[in-house]
BALOBA-1460 file (C-alpha; in Angstrom, 3 decimals):
// residues 114
<rec num="1" residu="x" x="-8.931" y="-8.166" z="-23.873"/>
<rec num="2" residu="x" x="-11.343" y="-7.165" z="-21.097"/>
<rec num="3" residu="x" x="-13.067" y="-10.567" z="-20.877"/>
<rec num="4" residu="x" x="-9.665" y="-12.171" z="-20.282"/>
<rec num="5" residu="x" x="-8.780" y="-9.582" z="-17.639"/>
<rec num="6" residu="x" x="-12.194" y="-10.028" z="-16.020"/>
<rec num="7" residu="x" x="-11.302" y="-13.686" z="-15.591"/>
<rec num="8" residu="x" x="-7.621" y="-13.413" z="-14.633"/>
<rec num="9" residu="x" x="-7.642" y="-10.469" z="-12.214"/>
<rec num="10" residu="x" x="-10.211" y="-11.926" z="-9.772"/>
<rec num="11" residu="x" x="-8.488" y="-15.300" z="-10.057"/>
<rec num="12" residu="x" x="-5.195" y="-13.699" z="-9.019"/>
<rec num="13" residu="x" x="-6.974" y="-11.960" z="-6.140"/>
<rec num="14" residu="x" x="-8.471" y="-15.241" z="-4.939"/>
<rec num="15" residu="x" x="-5.085" y="-16.944" z="-5.182"/>
<rec num="16" residu="x" x="-3.373" y="-14.145" z="-3.251"/>
<rec num="17" residu="x" x="-6.075" y="-14.302" z="-0.573"/>
<rec num="18" residu="x" x="-5.450" y="-18.045" z="-0.248"/>
<rec num="19" residu="x" x="-1.685" y="-17.492" z="0.029"/>
<rec num="20" residu="x" x="-2.124" y="-14.787" z="2.685"/>
<rec num="21" residu="x" x="-4.577" y="-16.823" z="4.765"/>
<rec num="22" residu="x" x="-2.560" y="-20.054" z="4.506"/>
<rec num="23" residu="x" x="0.642" y="-18.253" z="5.445"/>
<rec num="24" residu="x" x="-1.058" y="-16.482" z="8.363"/>
<rec num="25" residu="x" x="-2.323" y="-19.793" z="9.704"/>
<rec num="26" residu="x" x="1.177" y="-21.249" z="9.520"/>
<rec num="27" residu="x" x="3.218" y="-18.289" z="10.731"/>
<rec num="28" residu="x" x="2.493" y="-15.160" z="12.781"/>
<rec num="29" residu="x" x="4.184" y="-12.221" z="11.075"/>
<rec num="30" residu="x" x="4.365" y="-10.233" z="14.305"/>
<rec num="31" residu="x" x="6.243" y="-13.053" z="16.041"/>
<rec num="32" residu="x" x="8.770" y="-13.679" z="13.259"/>
<rec num="33" residu="x" x="9.272" y="-10.049" z="12.222"/>
<rec num="34" residu="x" x="12.470" y="-9.508" z="14.285"/>
<rec num="35" residu="x" x="14.200" y="-12.283" z="12.318"/>
<rec num="36" residu="x" x="12.703" y="-11.245" z="8.982"/>
<rec num="37" residu="x" x="13.777" y="-7.626" z="9.436"/>
<rec num="38" residu="x" x="17.403" y="-8.799" z="9.528"/>
<rec num="39" residu="x" x="17.198" y="-10.292" z="6.021"/>
<rec num="40" residu="x" x="18.216" y="-7.708" z="3.379"/>
<rec num="41" residu="x" x="15.938" y="-9.275" z="0.753"/>
<rec num="42" residu="x" x="12.956" y="-8.973" z="3.086"/>
<rec num="43" residu="x" x="13.669" y="-5.277" z="3.559"/>
<rec num="44" residu="x" x="14.105" y="-4.837" z="-0.214"/>
<rec num="45" residu="x" x="10.851" y="-6.718" z="-0.864"/>
<rec num="46" residu="x" x="8.943" y="-4.459" z="1.520"/>
<rec num="47" residu="x" x="10.400" y="-1.357" z="-0.107"/>
<rec num="48" residu="x" x="9.442" y="-2.746" z="-3.514"/>
<rec num="49" residu="x" x="5.923" y="-3.465" z="-2.233"/>
<rec num="50" residu="x" x="5.358" y="0.054" z="-0.930"/>
<rec num="51" residu="x" x="6.759" y="1.688" z="-4.053"/>
<rec num="52" residu="x" x="4.349" y="-0.455" z="-6.092"/>
<rec num="53" residu="x" x="1.517" y="0.568" z="-3.768"/>
<rec num="54" residu="x" x="2.424" y="4.235" z="-4.289"/>
<rec num="55" residu="x" x="2.379" y="3.819" z="-8.078"/>
<rec num="56" residu="x" x="-0.969" y="2.033" z="-8.063"/>
<rec num="57" residu="x" x="-2.323" y="4.627" z="-5.650"/>
<rec num="58" residu="x" x="-1.335" y="7.488" z="-7.968"/>
<rec num="59" residu="x" x="-3.626" y="5.906" z="-10.549"/>
<rec num="60" residu="x" x="-6.432" y="5.475" z="-7.992"/>
<rec num="61" residu="x" x="-6.020" y="9.103" z="-6.889"/>
<rec num="62" residu="x" x="-6.518" y="10.111" z="-10.528"/>
<rec num="63" residu="x" x="-9.486" y="7.765" z="-11.078"/>
<rec num="64" residu="x" x="-11.370" y="8.475" z="-7.861"/>
<rec num="65" residu="x" x="-12.871" y="11.909" z="-7.353"/>
<rec num="66" residu="x" x="-14.065" y="11.611" z="-3.741"/>
<rec num="67" residu="x" x="-11.689" y="11.938" z="-0.808"/>
<rec num="68" residu="x" x="-13.455" y="9.192" z="1.120"/>
<rec num="69" residu="x" x="-12.897" y="6.569" z="-1.556"/>
<rec num="70" residu="x" x="-9.313" y="7.750" z="-2.087"/>
<rec num="71" residu="x" x="-8.592" y="7.300" z="1.617"/>
<rec num="72" residu="x" x="-10.403" y="3.952" z="1.791"/>
<rec num="73" residu="x" x="-8.391" y="2.545" z="-1.121"/>
<rec num="74" residu="x" x="-5.130" y="3.802" z="0.387"/>
<rec num="75" residu="x" x="-5.857" y="1.941" z="3.630"/>
<rec num="76" residu="x" x="-6.894" y="-1.196" z="1.737"/>
<rec num="77" residu="x" x="-3.775" y="-1.134" z="-0.468"/>
<rec num="78" residu="x" x="-1.426" y="-0.669" z="2.484"/>
<rec num="79" residu="x" x="-3.135" y="-3.379" z="4.552"/>
<rec num="80" residu="x" x="-4.008" y="-5.916" z="1.857"/>
<rec num="81" residu="x" x="-1.574" y="-5.239" z="-0.993"/>
<rec num="82" residu="x" x="-2.248" y="-7.288" z="-4.110"/>
<rec num="83" residu="x" x="-5.595" y="-8.482" z="-2.754"/>
<rec num="84" residu="x" x="-6.893" y="-4.900" z="-2.693"/>
<rec num="85" residu="x" x="-5.259" y="-4.133" z="-6.039"/>
<rec num="86" residu="x" x="-7.071" y="-7.080" z="-7.634"/>
<rec num="87" residu="x" x="-10.331" y="-5.999" z="-6.021"/>
<rec num="88" residu="x" x="-9.988" y="-2.420" z="-7.277"/>
<rec num="89" residu="x" x="-9.043" y="-3.518" z="-10.780"/>
<rec num="90" residu="x" x="-11.888" y="-6.054" z="-10.888"/>
<rec num="91" residu="x" x="-14.370" y="-3.339" z="-9.933"/>
<rec num="92" residu="x" x="-12.960" y="-1.067" z="-12.635"/>
<rec num="93" residu="x" x="-13.129" y="-3.851" z="-15.234"/>
<rec num="94" residu="x" x="-16.828" y="-4.369" z="-14.532"/>
<rec num="95" residu="x" x="-17.700" y="-0.656" z="-14.655"/>
<rec num="96" residu="x" x="-17.246" y="-0.642" z="-18.424"/>
<rec num="97" residu="x" x="-18.832" y="-2.795" z="-21.165"/>
<rec num="98" residu="x" x="-17.010" y="-6.035" z="-22.017"/>
<rec num="99" residu="x" x="-16.136" y="-4.694" z="-25.464"/>
<rec num="100" residu="x" x="-14.698" y="-1.419" z="-24.136"/>
<rec num="101" residu="x" x="-11.136" y="-0.375" z="-24.823"/>
<rec num="102" residu="x" x="-8.612" y="-0.834" z="-22.033"/>
<rec num="103" residu="x" x="-8.247" y="2.952" z="-21.988"/>
<rec num="104" residu="x" x="-11.817" y="3.184" z="-20.651"/>
<rec num="105" residu="x" x="-10.703" y="1.177" z="-17.627"/>
<rec num="106" residu="x" x="-7.521" y="3.153" z="-17.098"/>
<rec num="107" residu="x" x="-8.823" y="6.677" z="-17.652"/>
<rec num="108" residu="x" x="-11.187" y="8.634" z="-15.444"/>
<rec num="109" residu="x" x="-14.705" y="8.943" z="-16.824"/>
<rec num="110" residu="x" x="-15.448" y="12.532" z="-17.674"/>
<rec num="111" residu="x" x="-18.251" y="14.058" z="-15.673"/>
<rec num="112" residu="x" x="-21.008" y="15.708" z="-17.700"/>
<rec num="113" residu="x" x="-20.998" y="19.506" z="-17.839"/>
<rec num="114" residu="x" x="-23.367" y="21.206" z="-15.398"/>
């Protein structure tokens, strides 16, 4: 399973980066925001996005043990959305051996006793 995820997750991140850059070159969000904010589905989509970010961030809060990295990932998720999510997940996928169980990616590594 992990080899497939190691292929698909970065691919999705690259695709999302392309979509974001291409859209930014075509349309300035700050200029069109007044019109977009009037569309109920746009408002619902943004609410959906930030709820998803919160859920992903709860996992990151659990996984990361340092405040600095927790804060960094929060900023990246809020600013970059799925691009940052794909980056974080890709990094997690490569921290474990290719034959590891998915649980090793999802769960926090236990620190050795001191």
